[in-house]
C-alpha positions in Angstrom: -96.2 70.5 23.2 -94.6 67.1 24.3 -91.5 67.7 22.2 -90.8 71.0 23.3 -90.9 69.9 27.3 -88.6 66.7 25.6 -86.7 69.3 24.0 -86.2 71.4 27.6 -85.5 68.3 29.3 -82.4 67.1 27.1 -80.9 71.0 27.2 -81.1 70.9 30.6 -79.4 67.0 31.2 -76.8 68.7 28.6 -75.9 71.4 30.6 -75.9 69.7 33.9 -72.9 67.0 32.0 -71.2 70.4 31.0 -71.2 71.6 34.5 -70.4 68.1 36.3 -67.2 68.2 33.7 -66.6 71.7 34.3 -66.0 71.2 37.8 -65.6 68.1 39.4 -64.1 65.8 35.8 -62.1 67.9 34.7 -60.0 69.6 37.3 -60.0 65.8 39.0 -58.0 65.3 35.7 -55.3 68.3 35.8 -57.6 70.4 34.0 -58.9 73.9 35.4 -61.6 75.7 33.5 -61.9 79.3 34.5 -65.8 79.8 35.4 -66.8 82.4 33.0 -65.9 80.0 29.8 -67.9 77.7 31.4 -70.8 79.7 31.3 -69.8 81.0 27.6 -70.0 77.3 26.8 -73.7 76.5 28.7 -74.7 79.6 26.6 -72.7 78.3 23.4 -74.3 74.6 23.9 -78.0 76.7 25.2 -77.9 78.8 21.9 -77.1 75.9 19.5 -79.9 73.9 20.8 -82.5 76.4 20.7 -82.0 77.3 16.4 -81.7 73.4 16.7 -85.1 72.8 18.0 -86.3 75.7 15.5 -85.4 74.3 12.7 -86.0 70.6 13.3 -89.6 72.7 14.1 -89.9 73.8 11.2 -88.8 71.2 8.9 -91.4 68.3 11.2 -94.3 70.5 10.2 -93.4 71.4 6.5 -96.6 69.4 4.7 -94.6 66.3 2.5 -93.8 67.1 -1.1 -95.2 63.9 -3.0 -92.5 62.7 -5.9 -94.0 62.5 -9.3 -97.2 65.3 -8.7 -94.8 68.0 -7.2 -92.5 67.2 -10.5 -95.3 68.2 -13.4 -94.4 71.5 -14.6 -91.0 71.6 -13.2 -88.0 72.1 -15.5 -84.9 70.7 -15.7 -81.9 69.6 -17.9 -81.3 66.8 -20.5 -78.3 64.9 -19.3 -78.4 62.5 -21.7 -79.8 63.1 -25.4 -83.6 61.6 -25.5 -84.1 60.2 -28.8 -87.2 59.4 -27.7 -86.2 58.3 -24.5 -83.4 59.9 -22.1 -82.3 60.8 -19.3 -83.1 63.9 -17.4 -82.5 66.1 -14.4 -85.1 67.7 -11.7 -84.6 69.4 -9.3 -81.0 67.9 -8.8 -82.0 64.6 -9.3 -81.9 61.6 -12.2 -85.1 60.9 -13.7 -86.0 58.4 -16.9 -87.5 60.4 -19.5 -89.6 60.0 -22.6 -89.8 62.7 -25.6 -93.2 64.3 -26.5 -91.4 66.6 -29.0 -88.8 64.4 -30.3 -85.0 64.7 -30.1 -84.0 66.6 -27.6 -80.1 67.2 -27.9 -77.9 66.6 -24.4 -77.9 69.6 -21.8 -81.0 71.5 -23.3 -83.3 72.3 -21.1 -87.0 70.2 -21.0 -90.0 70.8 -18.9 -92.4 68.4 -17.4 -95.3 67.9 -18.7 -96.8 64.7 -17.1 -95.6 61.6 -15.4 -96.7 57.4 -17.0 -95.3 55.5 -14.1 -92.0 56.2 -13.1 -91.0 58.0 -16.5 -91.9 61.5 -17.1 -93.0 63.0 -20.4 -91.1 66.3 -21.3 -90.6 68.6 -24.0 -88.5 70.6 -25.1 -88.5 74.1 -24.0 -87.7 77.3 -25.9 -86.0 80.8 -25.4 -84.5 81.0 -21.6 -85.8 79.3 -18.4 -84.4 79.4 -14.5 -84.3 75.8 -14.4 -84.9 74.2 -10.6 -82.7 71.5 -11.5 -79.6 73.4 -10.9 -80.4 76.5 -10.1 -79.4 78.3 -13.3 -80.1 79.5 -16.3 -80.6 77.9 -19.3 -79.6 79.3 -22.5 -81.6 77.6 -25.2 -79.3 75.8 -27.2 -77.3 72.9 -26.1 -73.9 73.6 -23.3 -72.1 70.6 -21.2 -73.1 69.5 -18.0 -69.5 68.7 -16.4 -70.3 65.7 -13.3 -68.8 68.0 -11.0 -71.7 70.6 -11.1 -74.0 68.9 -9.9 -74.5 71.1 -7.0 
């Protein structure tokens, strides 16, 4: 409740500043703003404040996802060959990984089996899987990941 009151108070202060700037500050500099433009600016500012408050509240109320445990079972992509150890991309982040089922080639889809400290234990995925690491279908077999394909 305190955040809502603070948000309303600061939005009102911002609106007062807009009015003061539009009716006193700009005319003193020789710039005259029509009242409908000033009203539209105030309504737009208030609307952006409401949207920002709602999105911010949603983000603050979202339960934090603990890092490594949340990765168990996720799909990813080998960005370097895993001749036992290498690097994988899971959920857009690079992780050091160890293969549990032999050599995994660069570009192959992987699944996180478990973790050991800060290293992920992964296995090769068979068939097509939706990769959470880059949001596209990952075919069975290798393909190159260009540096610009991260997002």
